[in-house]
C-alpha positions in Angstrom: 144.9 78.0 249.0 142.4 75.9 250.8 143.0 72.8 252.8 140.7 69.8 252.2 141.1 66.1 252.8 144.7 66.3 253.7 145.8 68.5 250.8 145.9 72.1 249.7 143.5 73.1 246.9 144.0 76.2 244.7 141.2 78.8 245.0 138.4 78.5 242.5 138.1 81.5 240.1 134.7 83.1 239.7 132.5 82.2 236.7 129.7 84.7 235.8 126.3 83.5 234.8 125.4 85.2 231.5 122.8 88.0 231.7 121.1 90.4 229.3 118.8 93.4 229.1 115.3 92.8 227.9 114.3 93.8 224.4 111.9 96.6 223.7 113.0 99.0 226.4 111.9 102.7 226.1 112.7 105.9 227.9 111.2 106.2 231.4 110.9 102.4 231.8 112.6 100.6 234.6 114.9 97.6 234.2 117.5 95.6 236.0 120.1 92.9 235.5 121.7 90.6 238.1 125.4 89.7 237.8 126.0 86.5 239.7 128.6 83.8 239.8 127.9 80.0 239.5 131.2 79.2 241.0 134.1 80.9 242.8 135.6 81.0 246.3 134.9 84.0 248.6 135.5 86.8 248.9 134.2 87.9 245.4 134.2 91.5 244.6 131.9 93.0 241.9 132.5 96.1 239.9 130.2 97.6 237.2 131.3 99.6 234.2 129.5 101.5 231.4 131.4 101.7 228.2 134.7 100.8 230.1 134.1 103.6 232.7 133.6 102.5 236.3 130.2 103.2 237.7 130.0 104.6 241.2 127.0 104.5 243.4 127.7 108.0 244.7 124.5 109.7 243.7 122.0 107.2 242.3 119.2 109.8 241.9 121.3 111.9 239.5 121.8 109.1 237.0 118.9 106.8 238.0 121.2 103.9 238.4 121.6 102.0 241.6 124.1 99.2 242.3 123.1 96.9 245.2 124.8 93.7 246.5 122.3 90.9 246.7 124.5 88.4 248.6 128.1 87.2 248.5 127.6 85.8 245.0 125.6 88.4 243.1 125.0 92.1 242.6 122.1 94.1 241.1 122.3 96.9 238.6 118.9 98.8 238.6 117.7 101.6 236.3 114.8 103.5 237.8 114.0 105.6 234.7 115.7 104.8 231.4 117.0 107.5 229.1 118.9 107.6 225.8 122.0 108.7 227.7 122.1 105.3 229.4 122.5 103.4 226.1 125.8 101.5 226.1 127.7 98.4 227.1 127.5 97.5 230.7 130.1 95.2 232.1 130.2 93.3 235.4 133.7 92.4 236.6 133.9 89.6 239.3 137.2 89.0 241.0 138.6 86.9 243.9 142.1 85.9 244.9 142.2 83.3 242.2 141.3 85.4 239.1 138.9 87.9 237.6 136.4 87.6 234.8 133.8 89.8 233.2 130.6 89.6 231.2 129.1 92.5 229.2 125.6 93.2 227.9 124.5 96.0 225.6 121.6 98.2 226.8 119.4 99.6 224.0 116.6 102.1 224.6 113.6 102.7 222.3 113.0 99.1 221.2 116.4 98.0 219.8 117.7 94.5 220.7 120.3 93.7 223.3 123.5 91.8 222.7 126.1 90.3 225.1 129.7 89.2 225.1 131.9 87.3 227.4 135.5 86.7 228.2 137.7 85.5 231.0 140.0 88.5 231.4 139.4 92.2 231.6 
């Protein structure tokens, strides 16, 4: 709860700005997506998933995927060299004390199109 103008206000939940992967991606190309929120009280925590499995940033050189915070309101998912094994649905989960929400985008390699879905609970 936050205090403003003599009253307590409930915390504002995060709202993710939609993102998508570009079309026409092929193996060995680079790409990236930014997951950012257009609203939400701090602190906001970001977590990335591929096909519902949490992604770790343990060894980015092994899987050519790097997760980097950009600021308090956004995170970057970067692929340094795409491969067929990376095809799948990537989900960004944003959470704060008020709530959590997620947004997903499908990564296609070798020229197929990308799709995205959204919801307010994960």
